[in-house]
All heavy atoms as a GROMACS GRO file, in nm:
protein
  637
    1MET      N    1  15.816   3.736  -2.049
    1MET     CA    2  15.860   3.853  -1.952
    1MET      C    3  15.975   3.796  -1.875
    1MET      O    4  15.981   3.685  -1.826
    1MET     CB    5  15.747   3.896  -1.860
    1MET     CG    6  15.777   4.016  -1.790
    1MET     SD    7  15.644   4.102  -1.708
    1MET     CE    8  15.506   4.003  -1.708
    2PRO      N    9  16.087   3.880  -1.857
    2PRO     CA   10  16.209   3.843  -1.784
    2PRO      C   11  16.173   3.811  -1.640
    2PRO      O   12  16.096   3.871  -1.585
    2PRO     CB   13  16.304   3.952  -1.800
    2PRO     CG   14  16.247   4.039  -1.919
    2PRO     CD   15  16.100   4.016  -1.924
    3HIS      N   16  16.261   3.722  -1.589
    3HIS     CA   17  16.254   3.702  -1.446
    3HIS      C   18  16.390   3.737  -1.382
    3HIS      O   19  16.496   3.715  -1.446
    3HIS     CB   20  16.212   3.554  -1.408
    3HIS     CG   21  16.316   3.455  -1.446
    3HIS    ND1   22  16.321   3.398  -1.577
    3HIS    CD2   23  16.412   3.394  -1.381
    3HIS    CE1   24  16.418   3.318  -1.586
    3HIS    NE2   25  16.479   3.309  -1.463
    4TYR      N   26  16.391   3.795  -1.264
    4TYR     CA   27  16.510   3.834  -1.194
    4TYR      C   28  16.507   3.774  -1.058
    4TYR      O   29  16.411   3.765  -0.988
    4TYR     CB   30  16.515   3.981  -1.188
    4TYR     CG   31  16.519   4.051  -1.324
    4TYR    CD1   32  16.410   4.098  -1.385
    4TYR    CD2   33  16.640   4.058  -1.392
    4TYR    CE1   34  16.404   4.164  -1.507
    4TYR    CE2   35  16.642   4.121  -1.519
    4TYR     CZ   36  16.524   4.172  -1.576
    4TYR     OH   37  16.521   4.233  -1.700
    5ASP      N   38  16.628   3.734  -1.008
    5ASP     CA   39  16.639   3.691  -0.876
    5ASP      C   40  16.688   3.812  -0.787
    5ASP      O   41  16.774   3.887  -0.829
    5ASP     CB   42  16.753   3.584  -0.867
    5ASP     CG   43  16.712   3.456  -0.944
    5ASP    OD1   44  16.590   3.420  -0.928
    5ASP    OD2   45  16.801   3.392  -1.002
    6TYR      N   46  16.619   3.823  -0.669
    6TYR     CA   47  16.646   3.934  -0.579
    6TYR      C   48  16.689   3.877  -0.450
    6TYR      O   49  16.640   3.764  -0.409
    6TYR     CB   50  16.525   4.022  -0.562
    6TYR     CG   51  16.496   4.127  -0.668
    6TYR    CD1   52  16.425   4.089  -0.784
    6TYR    CD2   53  16.551   4.249  -0.665
    6TYR    CE1   54  16.401   4.174  -0.890
    6TYR    CE2   55  16.523   4.342  -0.770
    6TYR     CZ   56  16.451   4.306  -0.870
    6TYR     OH   57  16.427   4.396  -0.970
    7CYS      N   58  16.766   3.938  -0.375
    7CYS     CA   59  16.810   3.898  -0.238
    7CYS      C   60  16.826   4.021  -0.149
    7CYS      O   61  16.882   4.118  -0.189
    7CYS     CB   62  16.940   3.826  -0.246
    7CYS     SG   63  16.997   3.757  -0.084
    8CYS      N   64  16.776   4.011  -0.031
    8CYS     CA   65  16.786   4.120   0.077
    8CYS      C   66  16.914   4.097   0.146
    8CYS      O   67  16.937   3.989   0.204
    8CYS     CB   68  16.666   4.114   0.163
    8CYS     SG   69  16.670   4.246   0.286
    9THR      N   70  16.991   4.212   0.151
    9THR     CA   71  17.116   4.195   0.227
    9THR      C   72  17.104   4.214   0.378
    9THR      O   73  17.192   4.191   0.453
    9THR     CB   74  17.222   4.312   0.175
    9THR    OG1   75  17.162   4.431   0.181
    9THR    CG2   76  17.255   4.289   0.032
   10SER      N   77  16.975   4.249   0.416
   10SER     CA   78  16.952   4.268   0.562
   10SER      C   79  16.911   4.137   0.629
   10SER      O   80  16.963   4.094   0.721
   10SER     CB   81  16.844   4.377   0.590
   10SER     OG   82  16.892   4.496   0.547
   11CYS      N   83  16.803   4.078   0.570
   11CYS     CA   84  16.748   3.956   0.624
   11CYS      C   85  16.770   3.829   0.542
   11CYS      O   86  16.735   3.715   0.602
   11CYS     CB   87  16.592   3.974   0.642
   11CYS     SG   88  16.499   3.979   0.487
   12GLY      N   89  16.828   3.838   0.429
   12GLY     CA   90  16.859   3.719   0.344
   12GLY      C   91  16.743   3.664   0.264
   12GLY      O   92  16.750   3.559   0.207
   13TYR      N   93  16.625   3.731   0.266
   13TYR     CA   94  16.508   3.687   0.188
   13TYR      C   95  16.540   3.683   0.046
   13TYR      O   96  16.599   3.782  -0.008
   13TYR     CB   97  16.390   3.780   0.217
   13TYR     CG   98  16.269   3.749   0.147
   13TYR    CD1   99  16.184   3.645   0.173
   13TYR    CD2  100  16.228   3.829   0.030
   13TYR    CE1  101  16.073   3.614   0.107
   13TYR    CE2  102  16.114   3.797  -0.043
   13TYR     CZ  103  16.037   3.688  -0.006
   13TYR     OH  104  15.920   3.658  -0.076
   14GLN      N  105  16.497   3.578  -0.024
   14GLN     CA  106  16.525   3.565  -0.167
   14GLN      C  107  16.389   3.548  -0.242
   14GLN      O  108  16.303   3.474  -0.189
   14GLN     CB  109  16.617   3.445  -0.201
   14GLN     CG  110  16.759   3.464  -0.144
   14GLN     CD  111  16.845   3.352  -0.178
   14GLN    OE1  112  16.800   3.245  -0.223
   14GLN    NE2  113  16.969   3.367  -0.153
   15GLU      N  114  16.385   3.598  -0.360
   15GLU     CA  115  16.262   3.583  -0.437
   15GLU      C  116  16.297   3.603  -0.592
   15GLU      O  117  16.378   3.678  -0.624
   15GLU     CB  118  16.161   3.693  -0.399
   15GLU     CG  119  16.028   3.683  -0.467
   15GLU     CD  120  15.924   3.787  -0.417
   15GLU    OE1  121  15.951   3.853  -0.328
   15GLU    OE2  122  15.810   3.787  -0.475
   16GLU      N  123  16.222   3.529  -0.672
   16GLU     CA  124  16.231   3.542  -0.814
   16GLU      C  125  16.112   3.631  -0.855
   16GLU      O  126  15.998   3.602  -0.824
   16GLU     CB  127  16.222   3.402  -0.887
   16GLU     CG  128  16.226   3.408  -1.034
   16GLU     CD  129  16.229   3.274  -1.091
   16GLU    OE1  130  16.264   3.184  -1.034
   16GLU    OE2  131  16.187   3.261  -1.208
   17VAL      N  132  16.142   3.740  -0.934
   17VAL     CA  133  16.036   3.834  -0.968
   17VAL      C  134  16.026   3.848  -1.111
   17VAL      O  135  16.130   3.858  -1.189
   17VAL     CB  136  16.070   3.975  -0.905
   17VAL    CG1  137  15.959   4.074  -0.944
   17VAL    CG2  138  16.077   3.962  -0.757
   18PHE      N  139  15.911   3.838  -1.171
   18PHE     CA  140  15.883   3.862  -1.313
   18PHE      C  141  15.846   4.005  -1.331
   18PHE      O  142  15.759   4.055  -1.268
   18PHE     CB  143  15.773   3.767  -1.364
   18PHE     CG  144  15.805   3.630  -1.374
   18PHE    CD1  145  15.784   3.544  -1.264
   18PHE    CD2  146  15.862   3.577  -1.490
   18PHE    CE1  147  15.826   3.409  -1.267
   18PHE    CE2  148  15.899   3.442  -1.494
   18PHE     CZ  149  15.877   3.356  -1.378
   19GLN      N  150  15.923   4.075  -1.415
   19GLN     CA  151  15.898   4.218  -1.443
   19GLN      C  152  15.950   4.254  -1.577
   19GLN      O  153  16.037   4.186  -1.633
   19GLN     CB  154  15.957   4.302  -1.329
   19GLN     CG  155  16.100   4.298  -1.319
   19GLN     CD  156  16.155   4.383  -1.203
   19GLN    OE1  157  16.262   4.343  -1.149
   19GLN    NE2  158  16.088   4.485  -1.156
   20LYS      N  159  15.901   4.368  -1.624
   20LYS     CA  160  15.936   4.415  -1.765
   20LYS      C  161  16.086   4.463  -1.753
   20LYS      O  162  16.126   4.514  -1.653
   20LYS     CB  163  15.846   4.527  -1.805
   20LYS     CG  164  15.704   4.490  -1.837
   20LYS     CD  165  15.620   4.606  -1.877
   20LYS     CE  166  15.478   4.567  -1.898
   20LYS     NZ  167  15.397   4.682  -1.936
   21ILE      N  168  16.148   4.460  -1.867
   21ILE     CA  169  16.285   4.510  -1.878
   21ILE      C  170  16.287   4.660  -1.848
   21ILE      O  171  16.380   4.707  -1.779
   21ILE     CB  172  16.341   4.476  -2.017
   21ILE    CG1  173  16.357   4.331  -2.038
   21ILE    CG2  174  16.475   4.548  -2.035
   21ILE    CD1  175  16.395   4.286  -2.177
   22SER      N  176  16.188   4.732  -1.887
   22SER     CA  177  16.183   4.874  -1.870
   22SER      C  178  16.148   4.914  -1.720
   22SER      O  179  16.165   5.033  -1.688
   22SER     CB  180  16.076   4.936  -1.964
   22SER     OG  181  15.955   4.885  -1.940
   23GLU      N  182  16.109   4.829  -1.639
   23GLU     CA  183  16.078   4.855  -1.502
   23GLU      C  184  16.200   4.878  -1.421
   23GLU      O  185  16.309   4.813  -1.442
   23GLU     CB  186  15.996   4.743  -1.432
   23GLU     CG  187  15.853   4.736  -1.484
   23GLU     CD  188  15.772   4.630  -1.411
   23GLU    OE1  189  15.784   4.624  -1.286
   23GLU    OE2  190  15.713   4.545  -1.476
   24GLU      N  191  16.196   4.968  -1.325
   24GLU     CA  192  16.303   4.992  -1.231
   24GLU      C  193  16.327   4.870  -1.136
   24GLU      O  194  16.223   4.811  -1.102
   24GLU     CB  195  16.278   5.117  -1.136
   24GLU     CG  196  16.287   5.247  -1.214
   24GLU     CD  197  16.433   5.281  -1.260
   24GLU    OE1  198  16.524   5.255  -1.186
   24GLU    OE2  199  16.442   5.324  -1.376
   25PRO      N  200  16.447   4.841  -1.104
   25PRO     CA  201  16.465   4.727  -1.008
   25PRO      C  202  16.404   4.752  -0.875
   25PRO      O  203  16.392   4.876  -0.831
   25PRO     CB  204  16.622   4.724  -0.990
   25PRO     CG  205  16.672   4.793  -1.110
   25PRO     CD  206  16.572   4.892  -1.151
   26LEU      N  207  16.359   4.649  -0.808
   26LEU     CA  208  16.293   4.664  -0.679
   26LEU      C  209  16.399   4.698  -0.570
   26LEU      O  210  16.519   4.658  -0.590
   26LEU     CB  211  16.228   4.534  -0.635
   26LEU     CG  212  16.118   4.481  -0.732
   26LEU    CD1  213  16.066   4.349  -0.684
   26LEU    CD2  214  15.999   4.582  -0.742
   27LYS      N  215  16.356   4.778  -0.472
   27LYS     CA  216  16.456   4.817  -0.371
   27LYS      C  217  16.414   4.778  -0.226
   27LYS      O  218  16.490   4.753  -0.142
   27LYS     CB  219  16.475   4.969  -0.379
   27LYS     CG  220  16.549   5.010  -0.513
   27LYS     CD  221  16.567   5.160  -0.509
   27LYS     CE  222  16.652   5.216  -0.624
   27LYS     NZ  223  16.646   5.182  -0.751
   28ILE      N  224  16.275   4.781  -0.207
   28ILE     CA  225  16.226   4.746  -0.079
   28ILE      C  226  16.197   4.594  -0.055
   28ILE      O  227  16.129   4.536  -0.132
   28ILE     CB  228  16.090   4.827  -0.047
   28ILE    CG1  229  16.115   4.976  -0.078
   28ILE    CG2  230  16.037   4.794   0.090
   28ILE    CD1  231  16.216   5.043   0.020
   29CYS      N  232  16.260   4.534   0.038
   29CYS     CA  233  16.234   4.397   0.069
   29CYS      C  234  16.089   4.372   0.118
   29CYS      O  235  16.044   4.432   0.208
   29CYS     CB  236  16.338   4.351   0.174
   29CYS     SG  237  16.309   4.180   0.230
   30PRO      N  238  16.022   4.275   0.054
   30PRO     CA  239  15.886   4.244   0.099
   30PRO      C  240  15.876   4.177   0.233
   30PRO      O  241  15.768   4.179   0.301
   30PRO     CB  242  15.826   4.150  -0.008
   30PRO     CG  243  15.940   4.115  -0.091
   30PRO     CD  244  16.060   4.196  -0.063
   31SER      N  245  15.984   4.127   0.280
   31SER     CA  246  15.989   4.057   0.407
   31SER      C  247  16.021   4.152   0.527
   31SER      O  248  15.937   4.157   0.622
   31SER     CB  249  16.094   3.951   0.412
   31SER     OG  250  16.102   3.882   0.529
   32CYS      N  251  16.128   4.222   0.526
   32CYS     CA  252  16.166   4.309   0.632
   32CYS      C  253  16.141   4.460   0.607
   32CYS      O  254  16.170   4.547   0.696
   32CYS     CB  255  16.310   4.285   0.665
   32CYS     SG  256  16.432   4.350   0.549
   33ARG      N  257  16.099   4.499   0.487
   33ARG     CA  258  16.075   4.633   0.447
   33ARG      C  259  16.196   4.727   0.455
   33ARG      O  260  16.175   4.846   0.454
   33ARG     CB  261  15.960   4.691   0.537
   33ARG     CG  262  15.830   4.613   0.528
   33ARG     CD  263  15.758   4.631   0.401
   33ARG     NE  264  15.630   4.557   0.405
   33ARG     CZ  265  15.579   4.508   0.295
   33ARG    NH1  266  15.634   4.512   0.184
   33ARG    NH2  267  15.462   4.437   0.306
   34GLN      N  268  16.312   4.674   0.450
   34GLN     CA  269  16.434   4.752   0.444
   34GLN      C  270  16.461   4.787   0.299
   34GLN      O  271  16.417   4.714   0.205
   34GLN     CB  272  16.552   4.682   0.507
   34GLN     CG  273  16.533   4.651   0.655
   34GLN     CD  274  16.530   4.776   0.736
   34GLN    OE1  275  16.612   4.868   0.717
   34GLN    NE2  276  16.437   4.779   0.831
   35ASN      N  277  16.543   4.885   0.279
   35ASN     CA  278  16.581   4.929   0.145
   35ASN      C  279  16.710   4.862   0.093
   35ASN      O  280  16.802   4.919   0.044
   35ASN     CB  281  16.604   5.085   0.146
   35ASN     CG  282  16.619   5.143   0.007
   35ASN    OD1  283  16.582   5.080  -0.090
   35ASN    ND2  284  16.667   5.270  -0.004
   36ASN      N  285  16.715   4.729   0.109
   36ASN     CA  286  16.835   4.644   0.083
   36ASN      C  287  16.801   4.533  -0.015
   36ASN      O  288  16.870   4.430  -0.014
   36ASN     CB  289  16.897   4.601   0.206
   36ASN     CG  290  16.948   4.711   0.287
   36ASN    OD1  291  17.003   4.806   0.236
   36ASN    ND2  292  16.939   4.701   0.425
   37PHE      N  293  16.699   4.538  -0.091
   37PHE     CA  294  16.656   4.434  -0.179
   37PHE      C  295  16.733   4.455  -0.311
   37PHE      O  296  16.710   4.552  -0.376
   37PHE     CB  297  16.509   4.438  -0.202
   37PHE     CG  298  16.439   4.303  -0.238
   37PHE    CD1  299  16.474   4.189  -0.174
   37PHE    CD2  300  16.343   4.300  -0.342
   37PHE    CE1  301  16.406   4.073  -0.201
   37PHE    CE2  302  16.282   4.185  -0.369
   37PHE     CZ  303  16.314   4.066  -0.303
   38GLN      N  304  16.819   4.366  -0.345
   38GLN     CA  305  16.906   4.383  -0.462
   38GLN      C  306  16.891   4.277  -0.568
   38GLN      O  307  16.881   4.157  -0.535
   38GLN     CB  308  17.049   4.392  -0.412
   38GLN     CG  309  17.086   4.500  -0.328
   38GLN     CD  310  17.228   4.500  -0.277
   38GLN    OE1  311  17.304   4.405  -0.301
   38GLN    NE2  312  17.274   4.610  -0.221
   39ARG      N  313  16.897   4.314  -0.691
   39ARG     CA  314  16.886   4.219  -0.805
   39ARG      C  315  17.015   4.148  -0.818
   39ARG      O  316  17.126   4.210  -0.809
   39ARG     CB  317  16.854   4.299  -0.931
   39ARG     CG  318  16.834   4.206  -1.053
   39ARG     CD  319  16.816   4.284  -1.177
   39ARG     NE  320  16.686   4.347  -1.183
   39ARG     CZ  321  16.654   4.429  -1.289
   39ARG    NH1  322  16.734   4.449  -1.388
   39ARG    NH2  323  16.538   4.488  -1.284
   40GLN      N  324  17.008   4.023  -0.827
   40GLN     CA  325  17.136   3.942  -0.834
   40GLN      C  326  17.181   3.930  -0.981
   40GLN      O  327  17.106   3.940  -1.074
   40GLN     CB  328  17.104   3.802  -0.783
   40GLN     CG  329  17.061   3.803  -0.634
   40GLN     CD  330  17.165   3.867  -0.544
   40GLN    OE1  331  17.280   3.815  -0.534
   40GLN    NE2  332  17.130   3.965  -0.467
   41PRO      N  333  17.311   3.911  -0.996
   41PRO     CA  334  17.364   3.891  -1.131
   41PRO      C  335  17.303   3.764  -1.200
   41PRO      O  336  17.268   3.671  -1.137
   41PRO     CB  337  17.514   3.878  -1.116
   41PRO     CG  338  17.543   3.887  -0.978
   41PRO     CD  339  17.416   3.897  -0.900
   42GLY      N  340  17.292   3.770  -1.332
   42GLY     CA  341  17.242   3.656  -1.410
   42GLY      C  342  17.094   3.673  -1.421
   42GLY      O  343  17.030   3.777  -1.413
   43GLY      N  344  17.026   3.561  -1.443
   43GLY     CA  345  16.885   3.560  -1.459
   43GLY      C  346  16.846   3.632  -1.584
   43GLY      O  347  16.896   3.612  -1.695
   44GLY      N  348  16.746   3.722  -1.575
   44GLY     CA  349  16.704   3.801  -1.691
   44GLY      C  350  16.601   3.714  -1.776
   44GLY      O  351  16.518   3.645  -1.727
   45VAL      N  352  16.632   3.718  -1.902
   45VAL     CA  353  16.537   3.652  -1.995
   45VAL      C  354  16.550   3.502  -1.987
   45VAL      O  355  16.658   3.442  -1.996
   45VAL     CB  356  16.564   3.705  -2.141
   45VAL    CG1  357  16.473   3.630  -2.241
   45VAL    CG2  358  16.554   3.850  -2.153
   46GLY      N  359  16.434   3.438  -1.980
   46GLY     CA  360  16.430   3.288  -1.980
   46GLY      C  361  16.350   3.240  -2.092
   46GLY      O  362  16.252   3.301  -2.133
   47LEU      N  363  16.397   3.136  -2.148
   47LEU     CA  364  16.324   3.072  -2.264
   47LEU      C  365  16.247   2.958  -2.209
   47LEU      O  366  16.290   2.864  -2.157
   47LEU     CB  367  16.425   3.026  -2.370
   47LEU     CG  368  16.377   2.967  -2.498
   47LEU    CD1  369  16.294   3.072  -2.568
   47LEU    CD2  370  16.488   2.930  -2.582
   48HIS      N  371  16.108   2.965  -2.232
   48HIS     CA  372  16.024   2.864  -2.185
   48HIS      C  373  15.945   2.802  -2.308
   48HIS      O  374  15.884   2.878  -2.384
   48HIS     CB  375  15.916   2.924  -2.093
   48HIS     CG  376  15.972   2.977  -1.967
   48HIS    ND1  377  16.001   2.891  -1.860
   48HIS    CD2  378  16.008   3.096  -1.930
   48HIS    CE1  379  16.055   2.964  -1.760
   48HIS    NE2  380  16.055   3.092  -1.806
   49PHE      N  381  15.967   2.670  -2.328
   49PHE     CA  382  15.890   2.604  -2.436
   49PHE      C  383  15.768   2.550  -2.363
   49PHE      O  384  15.774   2.473  -2.263
   49PHE     CB  385  15.970   2.489  -2.494
   49PHE     CG  386  16.089   2.529  -2.579
   49PHE    CD1  387  16.216   2.532  -2.527
   49PHE    CD2  388  16.063   2.583  -2.700
   49PHE    CE1  389  16.324   2.570  -2.604
   49PHE    CE2  390  16.170   2.625  -2.780
   49PHE     CZ  391  16.298   2.625  -2.730
   50LYS      N  392  15.654   2.580  -2.421
   50LYS     CA  393  15.526   2.526  -2.375
   50LYS      C  394  15.458   2.440  -2.477
   50LYS      O  395  15.456   2.475  -2.595
   50LYS     CB  396  15.433   2.646  -2.333
   50LYS     CG  397  15.493   2.728  -2.217
   50LYS     CD  398  15.395   2.835  -2.180
   50LYS     CE  399  15.450   2.919  -2.060
   50LYS     NZ  400  15.367   3.022  -2.020
   51GLY      N  401  15.404   2.334  -2.434
   51GLY     CA  402  15.346   2.236  -2.527
   51GLY      C  403  15.440   2.119  -2.549
   51GLY      O  404  15.536   2.104  -2.491
   52THR      N  405  15.395   2.037  -2.639
   52THR     CA  406  15.475   1.916  -2.669
   52THR      C  407  15.504   1.904  -2.818
   52THR      O  408  15.435   1.969  -2.907
   52THR     CB  409  15.398   1.789  -2.631
   52THR    OG1  410  15.275   1.784  -2.705
   52THR    CG2  411  15.370   1.786  -2.482
   53GLY      N  412  15.607   1.838  -2.854
   53GLY     CA  413  15.641   1.807  -2.991
   53GLY      C  414  15.694   1.917  -3.080
   53GLY      O  415  15.665   1.922  -3.190
   54PHE      N  416  15.773   2.011  -3.021
   54PHE     CA  417  15.823   2.119  -3.102
   54PHE      C  418  15.913   2.065  -3.220
   54PHE      O  419  15.880   2.105  -3.327
   54PHE     CB  420  15.916   2.213  -3.018
   54PHE     CG  421  15.837   2.300  -2.929
   54PHE    CD1  422  15.817   2.266  -2.792
   54PHE    CD2  423  15.772   2.415  -2.974
   54PHE    CE1  424  15.742   2.346  -2.714
   54PHE    CE2  425  15.692   2.489  -2.899
   54PHE     CZ  426  15.684   2.458  -2.764
   55TYR      N  427  15.992   1.974  -3.197
   55TYR     CA  428  16.075   1.921  -3.304
   55TYR      C  429  15.994   1.842  -3.402
   55TYR      O  430  16.007   1.863  -3.524
   55TYR     CB  431  16.186   1.834  -3.250
   55TYR     CG  432  16.278   1.780  -3.360
   55TYR    CD1  433  16.378   1.864  -3.416
   55TYR    CD2  434  16.255   1.654  -3.416
   55TYR    CE1  435  16.452   1.811  -3.520
   55TYR    CE2  436  16.337   1.612  -3.517
   55TYR     CZ  437  16.438   1.685  -3.564
   55TYR     OH  438  16.515   1.635  -3.673
   56ILE      N  439  15.905   1.761  -3.360
   56ILE     CA  440  15.825   1.680  -3.438
   56ILE      C  441  15.728   1.757  -3.529
   56ILE      O  442  15.712   1.735  -3.642
   56ILE     CB  443  15.747   1.578  -3.352
   56ILE    CG1  444  15.839   1.476  -3.293
   56ILE    CG2  445  15.645   1.509  -3.435
   56ILE    CD1  446  15.768   1.398  -3.185
   57THR      N  447  15.673   1.864  -3.475
   57THR     CA  448  15.572   1.940  -3.551
   57THR      C  449  15.634   2.050  -3.636
   57THR      O  450  15.565   2.099  -3.726
   57THR     CB  451  15.467   2.007  -3.456
   57THR    OG1  452  15.536   2.088  -3.360
   57THR    CG2  453  15.388   1.896  -3.387
   58ASP      N  454  15.751   2.094  -3.601
   58ASP     CA  455  15.814   2.206  -3.671
   58ASP      C  456  15.905   2.170  -3.786
   58ASP      O  457  15.940   2.258  -3.873
   58ASP     CB  458  15.894   2.295  -3.572
   58ASP     CG  459  15.803   2.366  -3.479
   58ASP    OD1  460  15.683   2.378  -3.504
   58ASP    OD2  461  15.853   2.427  -3.374
   59TYR      N  462  15.947   2.054  -3.797
   59TYR     CA  463  16.034   2.010  -3.899
   59TYR      C  464  15.974   1.894  -3.978
   59TYR      O  465  15.929   1.796  -3.924
   59TYR     CB  466  16.174   1.967  -3.842
   59TYR     CG  467  16.236   2.083  -3.773
   59TYR    CD1  468  16.236   2.097  -3.634
   59TYR    CD2  469  16.308   2.187  -3.840
   59TYR    CE1  470  16.297   2.201  -3.569
   59TYR    CE2  471  16.363   2.288  -3.784
   59TYR     CZ  472  16.363   2.292  -3.642
   59TYR     OH  473  16.423   2.404  -3.577
   60PRO      N  474  15.980   1.910  -4.112
   60PRO     CA  475  15.927   1.795  -4.195
   60PRO      C  476  16.006   1.677  -4.195
   60PRO      O  477  16.131   1.679  -4.146
   60PRO     CB  478  15.923   1.862  -4.334
   60PRO     CG  479  16.032   1.956  -4.339
   60PRO     CD  480  16.033   2.013  -4.193
   61SER      N  481  15.958   1.568  -4.231
   61SER     CA  482  16.026   1.439  -4.237
   61SER      C  483  16.143   1.455  -4.341
   61SER      O  484  16.134   1.515  -4.437
   61SER     CB  485  15.935   1.321  -4.281
   61SER     OG  486  16.005   1.210  -4.304
   62SER      N  487  16.254   1.392  -4.306
   62SER     CA  488  16.377   1.390  -4.399
   62SER      C  489  16.388   1.270  -4.468
   62SER      O  490  16.497   1.228  -4.508
   62SER     CB  491  16.497   1.435  -4.319
   62SER     OG  492  16.523   1.331  -4.228
   63SER      N  493  16.275   1.198  -4.495
   63SER     CA  494  16.275   1.068  -4.566
   63SER      C  495  16.328   1.091  -4.706
   63SER      O  496  16.283   1.175  -4.784
   63SER     CB  497  16.136   1.007  -4.566
   63SER     OG  498  16.132   0.901  -4.653
   64THR      N  499  16.426   1.018  -4.752
   64THR     CA  500  16.482   1.028  -4.890
   64THR      C  501  16.393   0.975  -4.998
   64THR      O  502  16.398   1.015  -5.105
   64THR     CB  503  16.623   0.966  -4.899
   64THR    OG1  504  16.609   0.832  -4.861
   64THR    CG2  505  16.723   1.038  -4.812
   65SER      N  506  16.300   0.884  -4.963
   65SER     CA  507  16.207   0.822  -5.063
   65SER      C  508  16.113   0.935  -5.118
   65SER      O  509  16.070   0.916  -5.230
   65SER     CB  510  16.134   0.704  -5.011
   65SER     OG  511  16.054   0.752  -4.903
   66ASP      N  512  16.081   1.039  -5.037
   66ASP     CA  513  15.983   1.139  -5.081
   66ASP      C  514  16.052   1.244  -5.161
   66ASP      O  515  15.990   1.324  -5.218
   66ASP     CB  516  15.917   1.202  -4.964
   66ASP     CG  517  15.832   1.108  -4.893
   66ASP    OD1  518  15.789   1.009  -4.944
   66ASP    OD2  519  15.796   1.135  -4.767
   67GLN      N  520  16.193   1.242  -5.170
   67GLN     CA  521  16.260   1.347  -5.235
   67GLN      C  522  16.322   1.308  -5.362
   67GLN      O  523  16.451   1.305  -5.374
   67GLN     CB  524  16.364   1.402  -5.140
   67GLN     CG  525  16.306   1.468  -5.013
   67GLN     CD  526  16.413   1.518  -4.923
   67GLN    OE1  527  16.532   1.493  -4.940
   67GLN    NE2  528  16.378   1.587  -4.817
   68SER      N  529  16.246   1.266  -5.462
   68SER     CA  530  16.295   1.219  -5.586
   68SER      C  531  16.335   1.336  -5.680
   68SER      O  532  16.401   1.316  -5.780
   68SER     CB  533  16.204   1.123  -5.659
   68SER     OG  534  16.075   1.185  -5.670
   69CYS      N  535  16.285   1.461  -5.649
   69CYS     CA  536  16.308   1.573  -5.734
   69CYS      C  537  16.448   1.632  -5.700
   69CYS      O  538  16.477   1.636  -5.576
   69CYS     CB  539  16.196   1.673  -5.719
   69CYS     SG  540  16.220   1.816  -5.822
   70PRO      N  541  16.523   1.682  -5.796
   70PRO     CA  542  16.654   1.743  -5.763
   70PRO      C  543  16.645   1.867  -5.671
   70PRO      O  544  16.736   1.905  -5.604
   70PRO     CB  545  16.710   1.787  -5.887
   70PRO     CG  546  16.634   1.708  -5.992
   70PRO     CD  547  16.501   1.678  -5.937
   71CYS      N  548  16.529   1.934  -5.674
   71CYS     CA  549  16.511   2.056  -5.590
   71CYS      C  550  16.491   2.017  -5.446
   71CYS      O  551  16.488   2.106  -5.356
   71CYS     CB  552  16.399   2.143  -5.634
   71CYS     SG  553  16.232   2.070  -5.602
   72GLY      N  554  16.469   1.895  -5.405
   72GLY     CA  555  16.451   1.848  -5.271
   72GLY      C  556  16.309   1.835  -5.233
   72GLY      O  557  16.278   1.790  -5.128
   73LYS      N  558  16.218   1.868  -5.314
   73LYS     CA  559  16.074   1.858  -5.289
   73LYS      C  560  16.020   1.715  -5.324
   73LYS      O  561  16.101   1.638  -5.378
   73LYS     CB  562  15.993   1.960  -5.360
   73LYS     CG  563  16.026   2.104  -5.320
   73LYS     CD  564  15.942   2.207  -5.391
   73LYS     CE  565  15.974   2.351  -5.351
   73LYS     NZ  566  15.903   2.442  -5.422
   74ASN      N  567  15.905   1.692  -5.305
   74ASN     CA  568  15.852   1.554  -5.334
   74ASN      C  569  15.838   1.533  -5.490
   74ASN      O  570  15.855   1.619  -5.564
   74ASN     CB  571  15.723   1.527  -5.260
   74ASN     CG  572  15.612   1.619  -5.298
   74ASN    OD1  573  15.612   1.671  -5.404
   74ASN    ND2  574  15.511   1.627  -5.212
   75SER      N  575  15.801   1.413  -5.520
   75SER     CA  576  15.796   1.374  -5.664
   75SER      C  577  15.687   1.450  -5.751
   75SER      O  578  15.696   1.447  -5.862
   75SER     CB  579  15.773   1.225  -5.678
   75SER     OG  580  15.650   1.191  -5.612
   76SER      N  581  15.596   1.514  -5.678
   76SER     CA  582  15.493   1.590  -5.752
   76SER      C  583  15.542   1.727  -5.803
   76SER      O  584  15.476   1.800  -5.865
   76SER     CB  585  15.372   1.614  -5.659
   76SER     OG  586  15.399   1.689  -5.552
   77CYS      N  587  15.674   1.764  -5.762
   77CYS     CA  588  15.731   1.889  -5.803
   77CYS      C  589  15.763   1.883  -5.955
   77CYS      O  590  15.810   1.784  -6.014
   77CYS     CB  591  15.855   1.918  -5.732
   77CYS     SG  592  15.942   2.066  -5.780
   78SER      N  593  15.737   1.997  -6.028
   78SER     CA  594  15.758   1.990  -6.168
   78SER      C  595  15.876   2.081  -6.206
   78SER      O  596  15.892   2.120  -6.322
   78SER     CB  597  15.630   2.041  -6.240
   78SER     OG  598  15.598   2.168  -6.196
   79SER      N  599  15.956   2.119  -6.109
   79SER     CA  600  16.068   2.208  -6.142
   79SER      C  601  16.175   2.134  -6.216
   79SER      O  602  16.199   2.014  -6.188
   79SER     CB  603  16.123   2.272  -6.015
   79SER     OG  604  16.188   2.175  -5.937
   80GLU      N  605  16.243   2.196  -6.307
   80GLU     CA  606  16.350   2.140  -6.385
   80GLU      C  607  16.485   2.179  -6.308
   80GLU      O  608  16.500   2.293  -6.262
   80GLU     CB  609  16.354   2.198  -6.524
   80GLU     CG  610  16.234   2.160  -6.600
   80GLU     CD  611  16.228   2.010  -6.638
   80GLU    OE1  612  16.335   1.946  -6.662
   80GLU    OE2  613  16.119   1.954  -6.636
   81PRO      N  614  16.584   2.088  -6.311
   81PRO     CA  615  16.709   2.124  -6.258
   81PRO      C  616  16.777   2.229  -6.331
   81PRO      O  617  16.771   2.232  -6.456
   81PRO     CB  618  16.790   1.995  -6.258
   81PRO     CG  619  16.712   1.897  -6.343
   81PRO     CD  620  16.574   1.954  -6.360
   82LYS      N  621  16.839   2.331  -6.264
   82LYS     CA  622  16.906   2.442  -6.333
   82LYS      C  623  17.058   2.408  -6.346
   82LYS      O  624  17.118   2.365  -6.245
   82LYS     CB  625  16.880   2.567  -6.250
   82LYS     CG  626  16.741   2.605  -6.248
   82LYS     CD  627  16.725   2.738  -6.174
   82LYS     CE  628  16.572   2.773  -6.166
   82LYS     NZ  629  16.547   2.896  -6.094
   83ASN      N  630  17.105   2.425  -6.467
   83ASN     CA  631  17.248   2.402  -6.490
   83ASN      C  632  17.325   2.534  -6.500
   83ASN      O  633  17.290   2.631  -6.536
   83ASN     CB  634  17.264   2.321  -6.619
   83ASN     CG  635  17.210   2.179  -6.600
   83ASN    OD1  636  17.204   2.131  -6.489
   83ASN    ND2  637  17.175   2.116  -6.711
   0.00000   0.00000   0.00000
């Protein structure tokens, strides 16, 4: 879910808010209750990687000793090279 930075032009209160893209921007400041709470430029969608080892677990080993077949697969592959 996207996060947006908001700032109140009356009291200077700042907050990062997670909300759906389809939701209307907030207008009322939670600190001073004035109608001057404005979404700041930037922010929006953030990419968060959770967990460990994305690169290690998502990509196979590129060891050349396992790739004796012309198709790039291991030696147990039975495909013939195409000319």
